[in-house]
C-alpha positions as CSV (number, residue, x, y, z in Angstrom):
1,M,133.9,44.6,-96.7
2,T,131.3,43.5,-94.4
3,F,127.8,44.3,-95.0
4,G,124.9,44.2,-92.7
5,E,121.3,42.7,-93.7
6,I,118.2,44.2,-92.3
7,Y,115.1,42.0,-92.5
8,E,112.7,44.4,-91.0
9,V,112.1,48.0,-89.8
10,D,109.6,50.0,-87.9
11,G,108.9,53.6,-87.9
12,A,107.4,56.4,-89.9
13,T,110.8,57.5,-91.3
14,F,110.9,54.5,-93.2
15,L,107.2,55.2,-94.9
16,A,108.1,58.9,-95.4
17,S,111.8,58.3,-96.9
18,P,111.8,55.0,-98.5
19,M,115.3,53.4,-98.8
20,D,117.4,50.4,-100.2
21,G,120.2,50.7,-97.4
22,I,122.3,52.8,-95.3
23,L,125.9,53.6,-96.3
24,G,128.0,54.8,-93.5
25,L,129.9,57.8,-94.3
26,A,131.2,58.5,-90.8
27,Y,134.2,57.2,-88.6
28,D,134.9,53.8,-87.7
29,T,134.9,54.6,-84.1
30,I,130.8,54.4,-84.2
31,S,130.3,51.7,-86.7
32,V,128.9,48.5,-85.6
33,N,131.3,46.2,-84.0
34,N,133.8,49.1,-85.4
35,L,134.3,47.6,-88.4
36,P,135.9,49.4,-91.3
37,T,133.8,52.1,-93.3
38,W,133.2,51.1,-97.1
39,L,135.4,54.2,-97.9
40,M,138.6,53.3,-95.8
41,A,138.1,49.5,-96.8
42,S,138.3,50.4,-100.5
43,D,141.3,50.7,-102.4
44,L,141.1,54.2,-103.3
45,R,143.9,56.7,-102.8
46,D,141.7,59.6,-102.2
47,K,139.5,58.8,-99.5
48,S,137.3,61.8,-99.8
49,F,134.1,62.4,-101.2
50,G,131.6,65.2,-102.2
51,F,127.9,65.9,-101.7
52,Y,125.7,68.4,-103.9
53,L,122.2,68.5,-102.6
54,H,119.4,70.7,-104.6
55,N,115.8,71.2,-103.8
56,N,115.0,69.0,-106.5
57,P,116.1,65.6,-105.5
58,E,116.8,64.5,-109.1
59,E,119.7,67.4,-109.2
60,S,121.4,66.1,-106.5
61,Y,124.3,63.7,-106.5
62,M,127.4,62.6,-104.8
63,T,130.9,61.9,-106.1
64,V,133.5,59.5,-104.8
65,P,136.3,60.2,-105.1
66,G,136.9,63.6,-104.5
67,F,135.1,67.1,-105.3
68,E,133.9,68.4,-108.5
69,S,134.8,72.1,-108.1
70,E,134.0,73.4,-111.4
71,G,131.1,75.8,-110.6
72,Y,131.7,76.0,-106.9
73,S,133.8,78.5,-105.1
74,L,135.3,77.4,-101.6
75,K,133.7,79.0,-98.7
76,G,135.8,77.5,-96.0
77,K,137.8,74.4,-94.5
78,H,137.7,73.2,-91.3
79,N,139.3,70.7,-89.2
80,V,137.5,67.6,-87.7
81,V,137.9,68.2,-83.9
82,E,136.3,64.7,-83.0
83,Q,136.4,61.6,-85.2
84,T,133.1,60.2,-84.6
85,Y,130.7,62.1,-87.0
86,W,132.2,64.6,-89.1
87,N,132.5,67.0,-85.9
88,L,133.4,70.7,-86.3
89,N,133.8,73.6,-84.0
90,L,130.4,75.4,-83.8
91,V,131.5,79.1,-82.3
92,S,128.0,80.6,-82.4
93,I,124.5,80.9,-84.0
94,T,122.9,84.2,-84.8
95,S,119.4,85.2,-85.8
96,G,116.9,88.1,-85.4
97,N,117.3,87.3,-81.5
98,G,121.0,88.2,-81.3
99,T,124.1,86.2,-81.3
100,F,124.5,83.0,-79.0
101,Q,127.7,81.7,-78.2
102,T,128.3,77.7,-78.3
103,P,131.4,77.1,-76.2
104,G,132.3,73.1,-76.3
105,T,129.4,72.7,-78.7
106,K,130.2,70.5,-81.8
107,A,128.4,70.7,-85.3
108,A,127.7,67.2,-86.6
109,I,127.6,67.6,-90.2
110,D,125.3,64.7,-91.1
111,S,124.0,64.1,-94.6
112,G,121.7,61.4,-93.0
113,T,119.5,64.1,-91.2
114,S,117.0,66.1,-93.2
115,L,117.0,68.9,-90.6
116,I,119.3,71.1,-87.9
117,I,118.5,69.5,-84.8
118,G,120.0,70.5,-81.2
119,S,118.9,70.7,-77.6
120,G,116.7,73.2,-76.5
121,D,119.0,75.4,-74.4
122,I,120.9,76.0,-77.6
123,I,118.2,76.0,-80.5
124,D,115.0,77.4,-78.7
125,P,116.6,81.1,-78.1
126,V,117.5,81.2,-81.6
127,I,114.4,80.4,-83.5
128,E,112.2,82.0,-80.6
129,G,109.7,84.0,-82.7
130,I,110.5,82.6,-86.2
131,E,106.7,81.5,-87.1
132,V,106.7,79.2,-90.3
133,D,103.3,79.5,-91.9
134,E,102.1,76.0,-93.0
135,T,100.8,77.7,-96.3
136,C,104.3,79.2,-96.8
137,A,102.9,82.7,-96.7
138,G,105.5,85.5,-95.5
139,I,108.6,83.3,-95.9
140,E,110.5,86.1,-97.4
141,D,110.0,88.1,-94.4
142,L,111.9,86.0,-91.8
143,P,115.1,86.5,-90.6
144,D,118.5,84.9,-91.6
145,V,120.4,82.5,-89.4
146,T,124.1,82.2,-89.3
147,F,126.4,79.4,-88.2
148,R,129.8,80.4,-87.4
149,L,132.2,77.4,-87.8
150,D,135.6,78.4,-86.6
151,D,136.1,82.0,-87.9
152,I,133.8,81.6,-90.9
153,D,130.2,82.6,-91.2
154,Y,127.5,80.4,-92.8
155,I,124.4,82.2,-93.7
156,L,120.9,80.3,-94.1
157,T,118.2,82.5,-95.6
158,P,114.5,81.8,-94.8
159,E,114.7,79.9,-98.1
160,D,117.4,77.6,-97.2
161,Y,116.3,76.6,-93.6
162,V,112.3,76.6,-94.4
163,V,111.6,73.2,-95.8
164,R,108.8,72.9,-98.5
165,I,107.0,69.5,-98.8
166,D,105.1,68.8,-101.7
167,M,101.6,67.4,-100.5
168,G,100.0,66.1,-103.8
169,N,98.4,69.4,-105.3
170,Q,99.5,71.6,-102.2
171,E,102.5,73.0,-100.9
172,Q,103.3,73.0,-97.0
173,C,106.4,74.5,-95.2
174,L,107.9,73.7,-92.0
175,M,110.6,74.9,-90.2
176,G,113.7,73.2,-90.5
177,I,115.7,74.4,-87.3
178,M,114.3,72.3,-84.4
179,S,115.0,71.5,-81.0
180,M,114.5,68.4,-79.3
181,P,115.3,66.4,-76.0
182,V,119.0,65.2,-75.9
183,P,120.8,63.2,-73.0
184,D,122.9,65.1,-70.7
185,G,126.5,65.9,-71.8
186,F,125.4,65.9,-75.6
187,N,127.2,68.8,-76.7
188,Y,126.3,68.5,-80.4
189,V,124.0,70.4,-83.1
190,I,123.3,67.9,-86.0
191,V,123.8,69.9,-89.2
192,G,121.8,68.2,-92.0
193,D,120.5,68.6,-95.4
194,V,119.0,72.2,-94.8
195,F,122.6,73.3,-94.4
196,L,124.2,71.1,-97.0
197,R,121.6,72.2,-99.9
198,P,123.3,75.9,-99.9
199,Y,126.6,74.8,-99.3
200,A,128.1,71.9,-101.2
201,A,130.6,69.7,-98.9
202,H,133.7,67.9,-99.4
203,F,134.6,65.5,-96.6
204,S,138.2,64.2,-96.6
205,R,139.7,61.5,-94.8
206,N,143.0,62.1,-96.4
207,D,143.2,65.1,-94.1
208,N,140.1,64.8,-91.7
209,T,138.8,67.9,-93.0
210,V,135.4,69.4,-94.2
211,S,135.1,71.9,-96.9
212,F,132.2,73.9,-97.6
213,Y,131.4,75.7,-101.3
214,T,128.8,78.0,-102.6
215,R,127.7,77.9,-106.2
216,D,128.9,80.4,-108.4
């Protein structure tokens, strides 16, 4: 197994989220020099892993190999449609503004991204008019946002997609679904931890699928 050592980093991300390293969980096609990822280089027979994220980081954990299904019910199982990131077929996104079809767009399921991020063409119509008060007032009055993967709907309530940040003795809220400039031909919505907290995930290289579970 090959490791890469980083001597120096720069940027606000590394100040806000201290880390000891990055463990690649996607496909070898996007690894540095196409090196085998740690999972595929291992001698594990079951080459899969589970993510269980909670609002309290101390309650969040990961299982390797496999998925602990006790206390969870299967919501849906999806085939990976492109083996770079864990890319799934995103059919549509629905909010209080209506349903927006997303033909040709993939949902890149990414535990390394805190929010849900996509191009303005896709995301802006969905979140238009959804105003998140920094003081967290009125969060319960915001609409649900539904992501349809294949033929299954995944509902995110305001409590799911509004990110609460502890600022010392004060709580601050921000919108967890955002648009950003993307290169031409970037037909992805990056689906991060905002989605993975309500839906625990089982990533499997055995059959190249991602399964989502709800808590019982």
